[in-house]
Backbone bond lengths (Angstrom), bond angles and torsions (degrees), N, CA, C in turn:
res aa  C-N    CA-C-N  psi(-1)  N-CA   C-N-CA  omega(-1)  CA-C   N-CA-C  phi
1 M - - - 1.449 - - 1.514 110.07 -
2 N 1.306 118.12 130.35 1.450 117.69 178.08 1.507 111.01 -89.90
3 K 1.294 117.80 164.94 1.458 124.47 -173.70 1.524 110.87 -63.79
4 E 1.341 117.59 -27.55 1.447 120.48 -179.93 1.525 112.36 -65.62
5 T 1.319 116.68 -41.31 1.476 119.62 -173.95 1.550 111.60 -100.19
6 E 1.289 119.06 -8.71 1.451 123.71 -178.34 1.534 109.62 -75.44
7 T 1.323 115.96 129.74 1.440 120.50 -179.81 1.529 105.83 -125.49
8 S 1.339 114.88 131.85 1.462 117.42 178.56 1.480 110.60 -78.66
9 V 1.340 116.81 164.23 1.456 120.57 -177.61 1.567 110.37 -65.51
10 L 1.322 117.04 -35.41 1.473 119.06 179.09 1.531 110.03 -61.93
11 I 1.321 117.11 -47.13 1.477 121.29 -179.45 1.518 110.25 -67.18
12 E 1.338 116.88 -40.69 1.435 120.31 -178.77 1.540 112.43 -63.99
13 Y 1.316 118.35 -39.34 1.471 122.32 -174.92 1.518 113.62 -99.28
14 L 1.318 119.89 -25.45 1.478 121.80 -179.37 1.524 111.73 -101.86
15 G 1.338 117.60 -15.61 1.460 119.43 178.14 1.544 112.73 110.15
16 N 1.302 113.34 162.40 1.476 120.14 -175.25 1.533 110.36 -96.35
17 H 1.307 114.81 50.22 1.495 120.27 177.56 1.496 109.46 -85.50
18 P 1.356 117.99 147.56 1.485 120.44 179.82 1.524 113.53 -52.61
19 I 1.335 117.96 -41.42 1.473 118.17 -178.83 1.525 110.07 -64.00
20 I 1.322 117.25 -41.25 1.455 120.63 178.52 1.541 109.48 -62.73
21 R 1.317 115.84 -42.42 1.482 119.34 -179.12 1.556 109.71 -63.81
22 I 1.292 119.20 -39.33 1.443 122.77 -179.42 1.528 108.95 -67.08
23 I 1.344 116.60 -50.06 1.460 120.68 -179.15 1.534 110.56 -62.75
24 D 1.317 116.19 -42.04 1.457 120.81 179.08 1.522 111.04 -58.15
25 F 1.329 116.11 -47.61 1.482 119.31 178.71 1.488 110.93 -60.36
26 L 1.327 117.82 -43.45 1.466 119.67 -177.41 1.532 111.98 -69.89
27 I 1.318 117.74 -34.45 1.474 120.34 175.66 1.511 110.49 -64.04
28 E 1.333 114.79 -48.28 1.481 120.10 -177.57 1.576 112.83 -64.54
29 N 1.331 115.15 -22.77 1.475 120.48 -175.47 1.510 110.37 -125.80
30 R 1.311 117.59 37.80 1.467 120.29 -171.41 1.523 115.98 -72.70
31 L 1.311 116.91 -5.31 1.469 119.55 175.88 1.495 111.60 -80.49
32 F 1.322 117.65 -14.15 1.450 121.30 -173.20 1.541 110.65 -118.18
33 D 1.321 114.48 165.05 1.469 119.45 172.52 1.494 110.53 -117.46
34 Y 1.337 116.76 157.87 1.435 122.25 -170.12 1.509 111.21 -144.60
35 S 1.330 116.39 153.55 1.444 121.20 170.00 1.523 107.95 -78.63
36 K 1.335 114.11 163.69 1.511 117.32 179.37 1.525 108.53 -59.02
37 K 1.319 117.13 -41.28 1.481 119.86 -179.77 1.503 110.21 -58.51
38 Q 1.308 118.38 -45.84 1.478 121.29 178.40 1.490 112.77 -62.94
39 I 1.333 115.61 -40.39 1.468 118.91 178.00 1.502 111.94 -61.09
40 A 1.334 116.75 -46.70 1.471 121.64 178.64 1.504 110.80 -58.96
41 E 1.333 117.23 -49.20 1.477 120.88 -179.22 1.507 111.87 -58.93
42 N 1.328 115.78 -49.11 1.472 121.17 -176.08 1.520 112.82 -72.44
43 A 1.307 118.14 -25.77 1.478 122.08 177.99 1.541 109.79 -83.38
44 G 1.313 116.42 -12.18 1.462 120.52 178.13 1.529 111.99 77.93
45 I 1.334 115.95 32.91 1.473 119.54 177.54 1.509 108.05 -127.90
46 S 1.329 115.97 165.18 1.476 120.50 178.40 1.514 109.05 -78.64
47 K 1.343 115.56 160.92 1.470 119.66 175.37 1.540 110.74 -63.85
48 V 1.297 116.69 -35.34 1.494 120.64 178.23 1.548 108.92 -59.98
49 T 1.330 115.91 -46.36 1.459 120.60 -179.97 1.543 109.47 -63.36
50 L 1.307 116.49 -43.95 1.490 119.80 -179.59 1.539 107.30 -58.18
51 F 1.284 118.70 -49.51 1.466 121.37 -176.83 1.522 111.92 -64.03
52 K 1.350 116.67 -29.04 1.435 120.26 176.91 1.516 112.94 -62.90
53 Y 1.341 118.27 -34.90 1.459 121.84 -177.16 1.527 113.36 -107.95
54 W 1.307 120.07 -11.65 1.441 122.01 -172.17 1.520 113.49 -59.58
55 E 1.324 116.62 -41.91 1.472 120.26 -177.44 1.564 109.56 -60.11
56 R 1.287 117.82 -36.03 1.475 120.85 177.14 1.537 110.29 -61.23
57 L 1.300 116.18 -45.41 1.460 121.74 -179.24 1.504 111.71 -63.55
58 E 1.307 117.20 -39.33 1.462 121.42 177.30 1.533 110.67 -70.53
59 E 1.315 114.88 -40.71 1.488 120.20 -177.88 1.511 113.35 -57.34
60 I 1.349 116.06 -40.75 1.446 118.68 179.56 1.543 113.04 -100.50
61 E 1.347 112.72 15.84 1.485 122.86 172.94 1.525 113.31 57.34
62 I 1.353 116.64 38.82 1.486 120.43 172.83 1.525 107.05 -73.49
63 V 1.334 117.62 -36.76 1.460 122.12 177.82 1.517 109.11 -116.11
64 K 1.306 113.95 156.76 1.483 121.22 177.29 1.508 110.45 -142.50
65 V 1.314 116.57 153.73 1.456 121.42 173.35 1.496 108.08 -71.49
66 S 1.317 115.84 128.29 1.459 119.44 179.50 1.517 112.25 -98.92
67 R 1.334 115.13 -32.35 1.487 119.53 175.92 1.515 108.70 -165.57
68 K 1.319 114.20 164.27 1.468 121.69 178.50 1.507 109.32 -133.12
69 F 1.313 114.79 145.50 1.451 119.88 168.62 1.511 106.83 -144.78
70 G 1.351 114.43 120.31 1.447 118.99 -173.19 1.512 109.96 63.05
71 K 1.339 116.51 -132.72 1.430 120.60 177.70 1.529 113.85 -88.18
72 T 1.361 115.09 -5.76 1.462 119.85 -176.34 1.521 110.63 -86.19
73 K 1.333 113.36 134.11 1.486 120.46 173.90 1.512 107.01 -112.49
74 L 1.333 115.60 139.26 1.456 121.39 173.31 1.522 107.92 -107.40
75 Y 1.304 116.86 144.16 1.462 122.22 -177.01 1.500 112.05 -123.08
76 K 1.347 113.40 153.69 1.458 122.32 175.89 1.512 106.88 -135.31
77 L 1.329 113.22 165.64 1.438 120.50 170.86 1.532 107.12 -68.98
78 N 1.307 117.58 138.94 1.450 122.48 179.31 1.531 109.07 -88.34
79 E 1.333 116.20 88.17 1.464 120.49 -174.49 1.529 113.13 -70.48
80 E 1.312 118.28 -8.01 1.464 120.50 177.13 1.555 109.84 -84.74
81 N 1.331 116.26 -14.21 1.493 121.55 -179.28 1.534 108.57 -71.52
82 E 1.312 116.92 134.08 1.455 122.79 -178.03 1.543 111.35 -62.46
83 V 1.348 118.29 -38.15 1.448 121.94 178.68 1.515 109.33 -65.11
84 V 1.320 118.40 -42.85 1.444 122.17 179.07 1.525 109.87 -61.35
85 K 1.304 117.07 -46.33 1.491 120.92 178.13 1.526 111.18 -55.30
86 R 1.320 115.80 -42.28 1.479 119.83 -179.14 1.514 112.12 -72.83
87 L 1.344 116.41 -34.19 1.473 118.75 174.80 1.528 111.79 -63.82
88 I 1.318 116.80 -40.96 1.470 121.17 176.06 1.514 110.00 -63.04
89 E 1.313 118.28 -45.65 1.460 122.30 176.34 1.531 110.51 -58.40
90 L 1.335 117.34 -43.36 1.459 121.77 -179.79 1.514 109.63 -62.42
91 E 1.298 117.65 -43.46 1.476 121.53 -179.97 1.541 109.28 -61.84
92 L 1.331 116.57 -44.04 1.477 120.42 179.73 1.539 109.71 -64.95
93 A 1.307 118.08 -42.78 1.456 121.24 -179.32 1.526 111.03 -64.22
94 L 1.325 117.26 -41.86 1.456 121.49 177.08 1.516 111.32 -62.96
95 A 1.320 116.51 -43.18 1.479 120.77 178.48 1.525 110.60 -63.41
96 D 1.311 118.23 -42.58 1.489 121.04 176.07 1.498 111.34 -60.37
97 M 1.345 117.59 -45.09 1.437 122.67 -178.37 1.551 109.79 -61.95
98 I 1.313 115.16 -45.63 1.466 119.41 -179.16 1.526 111.60 -64.49
99 S 1.328 116.92 -41.50 1.454 119.71 179.49 1.539 111.45 -64.85
100 E 1.349 117.55 -34.79 1.459 120.89 175.98 1.549 110.22 -66.44
101 I 1.294 116.18 -41.42 1.473 120.59 178.61 1.530 110.34 -61.73
102 I 1.352 115.09 -46.53 1.466 119.45 178.54 1.487 112.36 -62.48
103 A 1.347 117.36 -39.97 1.457 120.85 -179.87 1.516 110.04 -64.55
104 K 1.354 118.54 -40.35 1.468 121.56 178.23 1.520 110.98 -66.06
105 E 1.330 116.85 -41.49 1.475 119.39 176.17 1.504 113.06 -62.10
106 E 1.297 117.46 -40.28 1.465 121.60 179.36 1.528 109.80 -67.55
107 K 1.335 116.81 -40.71 1.455 120.22 179.50 1.525 110.37 -63.16
108 T 1.340 116.40 -42.91 1.442 121.82 179.19 1.519 110.29 -64.36
109 K 1.339 118.14 -40.47 1.454 122.30 179.61 1.540 110.06 -63.56
110 V 1.342 116.99 -43.77 1.477 120.02 179.32 1.490 110.66 -64.87
111 E 1.332 116.96 -41.59 1.478 120.07 179.62 1.534 111.93 -62.30
112 K 1.319 116.37 -38.72 1.467 120.26 177.98 1.500 111.74 -67.91
113 E 1.338 116.55 -36.66 1.472 120.48 177.88 1.512 112.25 -67.52
114 D 1.346 116.20 -30.79 1.495 122.35 -178.97 1.524 110.22 -75.73
115 D 1.339 120.08 -21.43 1.463 122.35 -176.41 1.499 111.56 -73.71
């Protein structure tokens, strides 16, 4: 699957909203930190759109500054935030649910082929 057609479970089930795209990118890449420009590019949104919603994410501490160099700030997902913890849990629960559905469909397909 290429990045163009690949849709995460969060985006698939919560919608293709810019905030969901930003959070999804940061969850999937939570080991690293990024500039706002990098977050916008990797989330597939414009910088204008990122700036439109960024203040909300900072306000409820979904994101945090991880380090600074010069005028540049790098950001990470704030994994200590209770909302973030629950979003990660939600993503894992959705992934488990989907994998169970796929496994049942595959089992049914194999059983039909064996008949």
